[in-house]
C-alpha positions as CSV (number, residue, x, y, z in Angstrom):
1,M,-0.1,0.2,-0.2
2,C,1.5,3.3,-1.1
3,V,0.8,6.0,1.3
4,D,0.9,9.9,0.4
5,D,3.0,11.5,2.5
6,R,3.2,14.9,0.3
7,P,2.5,18.1,2.6
8,T,-1.2,19.1,1.4
9,I,-1.3,22.2,-0.8
10,S,-3.9,24.6,0.4
11,T,-5.9,27.3,-1.5
12,L,-6.0,31.3,-0.3
13,T,-9.0,33.1,-0.9
14,L,-8.9,37.0,0.4
15,R,-12.3,38.8,1.0
16,H,-13.2,42.2,1.8
17,R,-15.0,43.0,4.9
18,I,-16.6,45.9,6.2
19,P,-16.1,45.3,10.3
20,D,-19.4,46.0,12.4
21,D,-17.1,48.2,14.5
22,W,-14.8,50.1,12.4
23,A,-13.9,52.7,14.7
24,A,-10.2,51.4,15.1
25,D,-10.0,51.8,11.4
26,P,-12.8,52.6,9.0
27,W,-11.4,50.8,5.7
28,A,-12.4,47.4,5.1
29,E,-10.4,44.3,6.2
30,V,-8.8,42.0,3.9
31,R,-9.8,38.7,5.5
32,P,-7.9,35.5,4.6
33,L,-9.7,32.2,4.1
34,I,-7.9,28.8,3.7
35,D,-9.4,26.1,1.8
36,G,-12.7,28.1,2.2
37,V,-12.3,28.4,6.0
38,D,-11.9,31.2,8.3
39,V,-9.5,29.6,10.3
40,L,-8.2,32.7,12.2
41,K,-11.9,33.4,13.6
42,E,-11.5,29.9,15.5
43,V,-8.2,31.0,17.5
44,H,-8.6,34.6,17.6
45,P,-12.4,35.8,17.0
46,A,-12.3,39.4,17.9
47,G,-9.3,40.0,15.4
48,L,-9.3,42.4,12.3
49,A,-7.2,41.1,9.2
50,P,-5.1,43.9,7.9
51,S,-6.7,46.8,6.6
52,R,-7.5,47.5,2.8
53,R,-5.4,50.8,3.3
54,Y,-2.1,48.5,3.3
55,W,-3.2,47.2,0.1
56,T,-2.7,50.4,-1.9
57,G,1.0,50.4,-2.8
58,P,3.1,48.4,-4.8
59,A,2.9,44.4,-4.5
60,E,6.4,44.1,-2.0
61,T,4.4,46.4,0.5
62,W,1.3,44.0,0.8
63,P,0.7,42.5,4.1
64,L,0.9,39.2,3.0
65,T,3.8,39.1,0.5
66,A,5.8,36.3,0.7
67,T,9.3,36.4,0.1
68,E,12.3,34.5,0.5
69,T,13.7,36.2,3.7
70,P,10.7,35.1,6.6
71,R,8.6,38.0,7.3
72,R,6.7,37.9,10.9
73,V,3.2,39.3,10.2
74,M,0.5,40.7,12.3
75,I,-2.4,38.9,10.5
76,T,-5.3,39.6,13.1
77,E,-5.3,42.2,16.0
78,P,-8.1,43.5,18.0
79,A,-10.1,46.8,17.6
80,C,-8.2,48.2,20.5
81,T,-4.5,47.6,20.4
82,S,-2.3,44.4,20.2
83,G,-0.6,45.5,23.2
84,C,-4.3,45.5,25.2
85,C,-5.9,42.2,23.8
86,G,-3.2,40.5,21.7
87,A,-2.9,39.7,18.4
88,L,-2.1,36.9,16.1
89,Y,1.3,36.5,14.2
90,V,2.4,34.2,11.3
91,T,5.8,34.1,9.6
92,V,5.3,34.3,5.9
93,R,8.2,32.9,3.6
94,R,8.7,31.9,0.0
95,V,10.5,28.6,-0.6
96,G,10.7,27.6,-4.4
97,D,7.4,27.1,-5.8
98,R,5.8,27.2,-2.3
99,V,4.4,29.7,0.1
100,T,4.4,28.7,3.8
101,W,3.0,30.1,6.8
102,E,4.3,28.9,9.8
103,A,5.5,29.7,13.4
104,W,2.6,31.1,14.5
105,E,1.9,33.1,17.7
106,N,-1.3,34.2,19.6
107,T,-0.5,36.6,22.1
108,G,-4.4,37.0,23.0
109,D,-6.2,35.3,25.9
110,V,-6.8,32.5,23.8
111,T,-3.5,30.7,22.7
112,A,-4.5,28.4,20.2
113,V,-2.9,28.9,16.6
114,P,-3.9,27.4,13.5
115,P,-1.9,24.7,11.9
116,D,0.8,25.5,9.2
117,F,-0.1,26.2,5.6
118,R,1.4,25.3,2.4
119,F,0.4,27.2,-0.9
120,D,1.3,27.3,-4.3
121,A,3.5,30.4,-5.3
122,A,2.1,31.3,-8.4
123,Q,-1.7,30.9,-6.9
124,Y,-0.7,32.6,-4.0
125,E,0.5,35.7,-5.7
126,A,-2.4,35.6,-8.2
127,G,-5.0,35.8,-5.2
128,L,-3.1,38.6,-3.7
129,A,-3.3,40.8,-6.8
130,R,-6.9,40.1,-7.3
131,A,-7.2,41.5,-3.9
132,A,-5.5,44.7,-4.2
133,A,-7.4,45.2,-7.7
134,D,-11.0,44.6,-6.2
135,R,-13.1,47.3,-6.0
136,D,-16.7,45.2,-5.7
137,W,-17.0,45.4,-2.0
138,E,-16.8,49.5,-1.6
139,E,-19.4,51.4,-1.0
140,P,-20.2,55.3,-2.2
141,V,-18.0,56.6,0.2
142,D,-15.4,54.1,-0.2
143,T,-14.9,55.0,-3.8
144,V,-15.2,58.6,-3.1
145,A,-12.2,58.5,-0.4
146,R,-9.7,56.6,-2.5
147,L,-10.4,58.4,-5.7
148,L,-9.7,61.5,-3.9
149,E,-6.8,60.6,-1.9
150,R,-5.3,59.9,-5.5
151,T,-6.2,63.1,-6.5
152,L,-4.9,64.7,-4.1
153,A,-1.8,62.9,-3.8
154,A,-1.1,63.6,-7.3
155,S,-1.7,67.6,-7.2
156,G,1.2,68.4,-5.1
157,W,-1.0,71.0,-3.4
158,F,-0.4,70.6,0.4
159,E,3.5,70.6,-0.4
160,R,3.2,74.0,-2.2
161,W,1.9,75.5,1.0
162,G,4.7,74.0,2.9
163,C,2.5,70.9,3.9
164,V,2.3,67.2,4.0
165,L,-1.0,64.9,3.1
166,T,-1.1,62.6,5.7
167,G,-4.6,61.0,5.3
168,V,-7.7,60.6,3.4
169,S,-10.4,58.2,4.8
170,P,-14.0,57.1,4.7
171,R,-16.2,58.2,7.6
172,R,-19.1,55.8,8.0
173,E,-22.2,56.2,10.4
174,E,-21.7,55.4,14.0
175,P,-22.7,51.9,14.9
176,G,-25.5,51.8,17.0
177,L,-26.3,55.6,17.9
178,P,-30.0,56.8,17.4
179,E,-30.4,58.5,14.2
180,E,-30.2,61.9,15.7
181,L,-26.7,61.4,17.2
182,T,-25.3,59.9,13.9
183,S,-23.1,61.9,11.8
184,P,-23.4,61.9,8.1
185,E,-21.2,59.6,5.9
186,G,-18.3,61.2,4.5
187,V,-14.3,61.7,4.1
188,D,-12.0,62.7,6.2
189,V,-8.8,64.7,4.9
190,E,-5.5,65.2,7.3
191,F,-2.7,67.2,6.6
192,R,0.2,68.8,8.7
193,Q,2.6,71.6,8.4
194,D,5.9,71.2,10.0
195,R,6.7,75.0,11.7
196,G,10.7,74.0,12.3
197,P,12.7,73.1,14.6
198,G,11.2,73.1,18.2
199,A,8.4,74.9,16.7
200,G,6.1,72.1,16.9
201,T,3.4,70.7,14.0
202,N,0.1,72.4,13.0
203,R,-2.3,69.7,12.0
204,Y,-5.5,70.4,9.6
205,G,-8.5,68.3,8.8
206,Y,-11.5,68.4,6.4
207,E,-14.7,66.9,7.3
208,L,-16.6,66.2,3.9
209,F,-19.9,65.0,3.1
210,V,-21.1,62.2,0.8
211,V,-24.2,61.0,-0.4
212,R,-25.5,57.7,-2.0
213,D,-27.2,59.2,-4.9
214,Q,-25.0,61.0,-7.0
215,P,-22.0,59.4,-8.9
216,A,-18.7,58.7,-6.8
217,E,-16.4,60.2,-9.4
218,E,-18.5,63.4,-9.5
219,Q,-18.4,63.9,-5.8
220,A,-14.7,63.2,-5.5
221,R,-14.2,65.8,-8.1
222,R,-16.1,68.5,-6.9
223,L,-14.8,67.8,-3.4
224,A,-11.1,67.8,-4.7
225,D,-12.0,71.1,-6.4
226,R,-13.0,72.7,-3.2
227,I,-9.9,71.9,-1.8
228,L,-7.4,72.8,-4.6
229,S,-9.1,76.4,-5.0
230,D,-7.3,78.0,-1.9
231,D,-4.8,77.7,0.7
232,P,-5.6,74.7,2.5
233,R,-4.4,76.1,6.1
234,K,-7.0,79.0,5.5
235,T,-10.2,76.5,4.6
236,A,-9.5,73.4,6.8
237,E,-9.9,73.2,10.1
238,L,-6.8,73.6,12.5
239,Q,-6.7,70.7,14.8
240,E,-4.1,71.3,17.6
241,G,-1.0,73.5,17.7
């Protein structure tokens, strides 16, 4: 009788999900399913997978990119902080035509960890590329935030005024609050101006609003025109000195 002792090759699928409690990060999480199973939920049920905002740069910067050099990755963390309630870590590396997930570490109250996994490298990398390109999960507020960030970053407008764009993010309705206490959906834009050695930093922000019944492209263009029409230090709200 011949026993097949070759290691099992698993399939990785990445799914975008907007968390029920998104206060820690307004973007969707990119959640890994292994052979169709959310194996991370079993050992770190309160954990959120790496945020969509980490999947916008080149492939080498994506959270789950595998290289020949092993990388320790925080694969889920709580809505508070990893130092508060612990997180789940895995070491990711590429060995030839395989990608391995191994050396798991769970620093939460439940210390169980998933088993090690092996993936076909070509399938694995294709899955990462699909997740980075996926827009189907977006709600209008996500699309406006993405398009607005792209326009502002390419404009060089903040640099003209000695400022640095530090973030553009969707702002969703607060979960669980009565309607009268809920702020409308929108986009938050943040930037800063360093005033020089010893002088501190000024931080500014725009609180912009988004509606669901107008094309996201038009809304992003209109909001960009508003910001790019004047010195942003005059039109934005000064948040702190």
